[in-house]
C-alpha positions in Angstrom: -0.1 -0.3 0.1 1.4 3.3 -1.0 2.0 6.3 1.6 -1.7 7.7 1.8 -2.4 11.1 0.7 -3.3 13.2 3.5 -3.7 16.8 4.0 -0.2 17.5 5.0 1.1 15.3 2.0 -0.8 17.4 -0.3 0.4 20.8 1.2 4.2 19.6 1.6 4.2 18.4 -2.0 2.7 21.2 -3.3 5.2 23.4 -1.3 7.9 21.3 -2.6 6.7 21.6 -6.0 6.7 25.3 -5.8 10.3 25.2 -4.6 11.9 22.5 -6.7 9.4 20.4 -9.3 12.0 17.8 -9.9 12.5 17.1 -6.2 8.6 17.0 -6.0 8.2 14.1 -8.6 11.0 12.4 -6.9 9.0 12.6 -3.6 5.8 11.7 -5.4 7.7 8.1 -7.1 9.0 7.0 -3.5 5.6 7.7 -1.6 3.8 5.4 -4.6 6.6 2.8 -4.2 6.6 2.9 -0.6 4.8 -0.2 1.3 3.4 1.6 4.3 1.9 -1.6 5.7 5.7 -2.9 6.8 6.1 0.2 8.5 5.1 1.4 12.3 5.0 4.8 11.7 1.9 6.7 11.1 1.1 8.3 7.6 1.8 11.8 8.8 5.3 10.7 10.4 6.2 8.8 6.8 5.3 12.1 5.2 7.1 14.3 7.3 10.1 12.2 7.1 9.9 12.1 3.4 9.3 15.8 2.7 12.1 17.0 5.4 14.5 14.9 3.3 13.4 15.7 -0.3 13.0 19.7 0.8 16.7 19.5 1.8 17.4 17.9 -1.9 15.2 20.4 -3.5 17.5 23.2 -1.7 20.7 21.2 -2.2 21.8 21.2 0.9 25.1 19.3 2.1 24.6 16.0 2.4 21.3 15.7 1.6 21.7 13.0 -0.7 23.4 11.0 1.9 20.8 11.8 4.5 18.3 10.4 2.1 20.1 7.5 1.4 20.3 6.2 4.9 16.3 6.7 5.4 15.8 4.9 2.4 17.9 2.3 3.3 16.3 1.9 6.4 12.9 1.2 4.5 14.2 -0.9 2.4 15.7 -3.1 5.6 12.0 -3.6 6.9 10.9 -4.3 3.3 8.8 -1.1 2.7 11.0 -0.4 -0.3 13.2 -2.8 -2.7 17.1 -2.3 -2.9 16.4 -1.6 -6.4 13.9 1.0 -5.9 16.5 2.8 -3.4 19.2 2.5 -5.8 17.2 4.3 -8.5 15.8 7.2 -6.1 19.0 7.5 -4.6 20.5 8.0 -8.1 17.8 10.4 -9.1 18.4 12.1 -5.7 21.9 12.5 -6.5 21.1 14.2 -9.9 19.2 16.6 -7.8 21.3 17.5 -4.9 23.9 19.4 -6.1 27.6 19.0 -5.8 27.6 18.8 -2.2 24.6 16.5 -1.6 26.7 13.2 -1.5 29.1 13.2 1.5 30.9 10.4 3.6 29.3 8.7 6.1 32.1 8.4 8.2 35.6 10.1 8.3 38.7 8.0 7.4 40.6 7.1 10.3 44.2 8.4 10.5 46.6 6.8 12.2 
């Protein structure tokens, strides 16, 4: 079952579409692919998480793609998305997130 369309979802999508239409399109694709029945969070919380990440991508904030990827892989771990879907969505976000959108998760250890 895709992420339910709630009034919060509709408003956040409209806001994102105004700011970054391509990021809004990606948000819609993720919401349609998400199997929310595998998740314990409410539709409202899932929508907040989704749009927090995609707003960041739309603004091309540093690390935005990395943060989105971590969230999406957590969804894949509980079968709410497939790993192939996550790969596709991360690639799409990387094309939108700007030069600093992808950052390493861990700093190298210097000895």
